[in-house]
Phi, psi and omega in degrees: 000140176223124182223140177262124180237116177051039176090351178254157183252136178234138182237002180295136178286137175288158174290156177304127178080002184288138177273163182295329181301308182290328177299317180289316182295324179293344178256016171093005179270076187284352174295344177276112191259153173258118181233334188215340180073002190219013179076021184263334191254337177080003182293342182261013186298130173226170175258131171244114187052040174085356181251137181287137175223153170277108189290346177286343178256349187269115180299135184299325183295337179288346178279358180303125179078007183250170178252123182247133175239127173256179181300330178294337183263003181290321181291159179288161181303333179273007175094359179288130184294146170297146180308323179294319177298318180295321180293323177293328175291313184295326182266356189051060185276038181197164169235278176291330175087001184292328180272351194296318179302319179295317178295321179298314182292323176293312182299319182296343182261356189280139173268181185300318180296319180291323177296335179281350182225069184296325177304322177282320183297326183259020182293342179258009180235134179244144170228131180263346190262313199273336189079005171078341181299317180296326178292316177299316179301319179298315180297322183277355177084022177282134180252124177249333188293142180237163175229079184288165178290167181304134177079001184240032187274334183292132181087005183247165184274069178283135179285160179295137181298333180272005183308310179302324178288323180297313186283344177259001178077015182257357173295135186258109174275186191308312186259012180272051179220152175258123181240112181300140176071024187290134172257158185242138180248140170230152188245130170275132187240156185289136172272358186243149177285332181203120180197156173255133178277117182265334176200152176225123178250115183256004187300313182295323179295320181290343178276350178294128180303130179097347179281129181260326184198154171232124181254135178230187180297339177293337182264349188273150173302149181285336189290151177260152180209181173244140176288341180292145180245115175226154177303324179249101185302336182291354176291343186238150179286144173271093186229009188238143169245159178304309171222133189244156175270000171236129177256144188235003172201153175296125182105353177295143182287137183247318180210158178232129180250131180244129186212174179294333182221161176296322181298316179294321179295319178296318178295322176300319178299319181296335185261357173288127181258118183242132175254126183247143163260104185288134183244159177299145181233154176232129186251343184254131184294325178295318177293326182296332181274353183281151178302137178088357179292149175305137181272128182281315180229101178271077185235167177290126186298322185286310184289326180272348181061049175247131187299302181219085185303318184291340178259006180064023178261111181278329178202154179208154180223132178223129180198154179212135169245133185073213182222101188296326180295321175295324178296320178290327178294330179284342190282147172269342177216141180226135173241139177223134180200167178240130184240146183227135175241155189257173170289139176228138178271145178297321176056033171299138188291329170276121182285170175296147176175165178204152170231135186222156179202171173259129182276186184296340177262014179065028176267145177282124178245125181239120174257118194222151172274084188225149172271354190222067183299320183289320179289330176292319176300315181299319181292320179295320178298317180293322184290321186247016176055049180247139173291153184301329182282000177258003182227134176235129176241130182236132170250116173288207172287129186261130184273063178091149180214299178059026182098338183294338181256021167268041184221159169248091186254342184230330189298324181296320182287320178296317179299318178304313182294318181294317181295328179279315187270339182058038177226152175297139182224141180236136171230118179234119182295144166281169177297323178298320179295330176301326183278320184249359180236353177257221182229170180229176168289146181292126168288139182235147163240123186236114170269126184230138176226129183224142179228150180212156174282170182299331181276004177093009180275123176296135177250328184205149177217126181230137179232139165237116189241130174236117181252129179269104182273356179079205189284342181225154191266015179306120180070354186304302179298319183294317178298319180296313179298315182294326185299330183255016179272269183296338179295331177261330183289337184290342179248139173281130171202130184292339183233118179224145177214141178224135165233117186229143183224133169254122196236135174285142167218168179271061180227169180307135183297146169266169181201203179290134178213144182323122183100333171052052175093335182295321182300321180295313183284326177296327175304317181287312185295312183293326176291317181295318180290328174299317181290321179297319178299320180295323177296328179276354182076023181255156171292125184303322181294318180289327175300314180292319180300328181290334189248358182287156177295149180249171180300136178083354181279153175286143179265109187254120171253167177300340177272359181112194183259131176284123192293328186256013184252127184225155168272088184274353169198153189225117178231013182294325177297322177294322178301314181292328177296323177297318179294317179301318181295319180298323182294333184268353183277159184306150186293328178084241187304130178293152184251135178302149181299136179092348179281151180262136183243139178208165178222154180201155182223160174207158179232166179205152175232143179216143176287142180272073180124161183276159174288159174087000176102140178215115195261137173221135175237136179231156179223130179239141183215149172271134179261163184303330182276005180089002174267181186234153174237134178240129177248121178225149185270343187291146184272155178251119177220039181097357179285344175082009185293328179301316179298314183294321178299319176296321179296316178299312181299314181298323179294316182288332184257010175054043181229186176257156187295334181291347178260014175239113177265133182251128170250135186204166167057035178221115187293347178275333191243350177230168183271176191299141170216130181303320178146165181269078177207170180061029175058040187254358185302322178266313190283338177252297180298325178296326179289325175295319177298317179301314182293321180293316183286328174295319179295321178295318178302319178297317179299316181298314183290323178298313182292319180301319181297316179294316181299321182272347181070037181230165178296147177303323183296342180271002182248141172211149180283142172219181183299116174067014183200166166255123178271142179211169185303333181269001180140222182225139178251107180303143183297327180291331174287323176298318178299313181297319180296320180292318181297326180298336179250017175078024180251137174243158181248098175210144181216154182242152176226145183222143169216135183265007175083007178217140007286170182237154176247187178230149174248156182233149177216151172220140180236142178223138177234146160242127185229164173231141185234131174271109184293342180278340183230344184084002179294140179238134174243134176272113181279327180200142179228124182232132179232129177250128186232127175260091182257014185068214174290114182282116186287324181215094187304321180298313180290318182295320176301320177298321177298317179295311181298319178295321178295318178296317181296316179296319179293325176296322175301315178292332181283322193257325185206339183294134183196114173280103183273139180236131183278184186291345176271352184092010182266139177290127181267346189246055188267033175204152181299327181287347174255344178247114192278105175268150176298129175257176181307317185289345185271342193254122178286164175276098183285133175277120184253130179236131177258138181278157181264088177222162175221123187278142181279347182252315185295158181296124180057026178090007184278153170232174183281155178198044175251319179271321194298329180298337180295323198291322182273359189291308183299313179294325177298318179293316179297324178292323175294321178294322175296319180296323182283320191251341186081003182253130175270111177271128187244004182230134173260150002276161181271067184290158183301321181292322178295319179296315181297317181296318180296318180290326176294317179296320179297319180295318179295317181297320183287336182267349183266000000 
């Protein structure tokens, strides 16, 4: 075989059955990404003789005699970017960037007719981050990126520092590294929802050529832990083992085979003989709480931190302010209903995985797709009795997370193999394993009852919440507690009551997911209040505006007031004003005759960070050439924090962002950071960066004043120098002068994540519904976001658009279906419907004019919160159009059609 790749010739024969994707990656073309294994996502797109193909479906032997171009080969030989690459840079047409190579290769092949029909042209490419608007702008040549002057970067559209690497395919994600002597791990998983393993025979597996080891529960540590990663581990139950002799869901790992190749490891898995004693299983959380139900975790409540193990309740919350029954008695109208939300997969295009090895000092090094490198190191040390200085965890560029990588799902197993075999080992999930071996969003059942007086004043609000945490309690109690926090605190009502339960079942575990429970409960609360307003004959938006919390008010939940949570800036009134304005503007797109038109809105409030503290440490230093280095622990996975940290640093140090180098996400080279979750990348880690760079600026000016023999007040930082009345002192000269007297320029900043503020969002839709088919068209989508001082409007807008798009998927069609055996039925993208380019409207994003008193430079969080008001706003618009209150997600076309058909039959009978 002879194939030309990016101008070079390769003659190695492919392995039997090998696809072109793995053939190319094994030869160092890491821009070719693995996202789905089935030709569904387009991340592996390359050109073969100038035509785009999904290389995961293209047999490698068919490339014989052909010319292959990957994203690395798009640029000219002298390094000049292809026009498409430049446009993606100028428009910031990416966030995590994992899908970008595929979009670039597809776009570069489009002719004029195809460019005129992007929904069809991009039907084979998926993006989970951007919401597609940024990609469209890139294709159309819209430029958003700016290059501001020194010290003026905050509030401007600075591009991501890794942008050039993303568009050229040289950004290194988790597995984009060559590790000599690498072994491959594959996992054997349970076919049963609940069973005890009575025996495991590994002899046949060990006879497979290339297999080095098979690990079972006999090899695993006895101690229990939680896969969830929090600064305070006691927030989660210790209910998990690396490998267990009891399996509690279909897909739970049973054994791990390590071999020279993935094929040998897979064959080894097939030959492991496991004998199970099948046990009764319970799949429904309400049934799980009933007397006599199968017990999922029969553990000691105190040591495992499970609320009521025998009742399958991992955590519960009960609270009341006032007297809700008296509140309902005062009401002139009462609405009561039950709402249900489904499982949703994170569907980050880079799957979970890790590669680990022992370095020259015999230290364990783990390179992982994680949002929490420091907490993962801590967990590995505890699990394997290792001191912290013997373990290093590195997160390269992470290909999406959305909360799903706030878990330790692979690193523990890889570490076990490396410590035993003393060889490098890799475990990379397949797309199917993401569905039945990772985590999902928590399914919720929410009973809500709300009452109000005739004048629209809320008198009482009561919630009964049941969250299905699945087979393990990772994040279960925390998600449950959070779900009933800001969702009830955002509304004034003298009488509130909550009863909430996080419940074990024998199903795939749920975990952290964008919104962290608030989206599920806000769907119920916002829908119920919309319905209550209609019963009172009031406009739902004005009804809500009458009852929302105001600036300076205490946020009261049924559990009381959170002591460290404040309204440090208030933009909810501005958000509602944006919605009011949208409702009065022209309708726009014409609607087909006979279609029903409606509009709806919803609002949401979210805390900017978790309770109990979220720690970030940063370090800033002046380098010999007069540039700066910033060390931060938070991970980059499309959240844009790296860009914002550089902007903060450049602003404080009066320089340009290109003169600030960021080191991050490596436990060996930066200081502690709890992790990139709970919307803390800017408001917590950013505040640590602000404090570090301000302290460094003070050091520079103090030394310059002494060195020059002038008052400190006569010195100020400017680009590459300290300015003073006699001229300018270049920073590299200042560095040299300090070094000559044994002084270095480095400063540290710390923030513990408290006190916290709140961010606000409002979403509005106008939709049209075909009553004959159930088809829904989004005529207009408007989102108002109170993010405080917006540090980077281009990036923040992308976060909002991505959140709305992801939420629309959960609203309209995404659903992890589980059969009667407890097995996931939707374990592939083609069976699990993700939003495509054609599905997502161009949402109009508006930022409010506020500045937060707590956040760095007035900023607030805005990565999770856009998700939360989308489903209720859409459901309210659907209610407005059809007269039917839909109480179950997703709002699929068949459900809408059936409801309208039933309504039609009822009205005619």
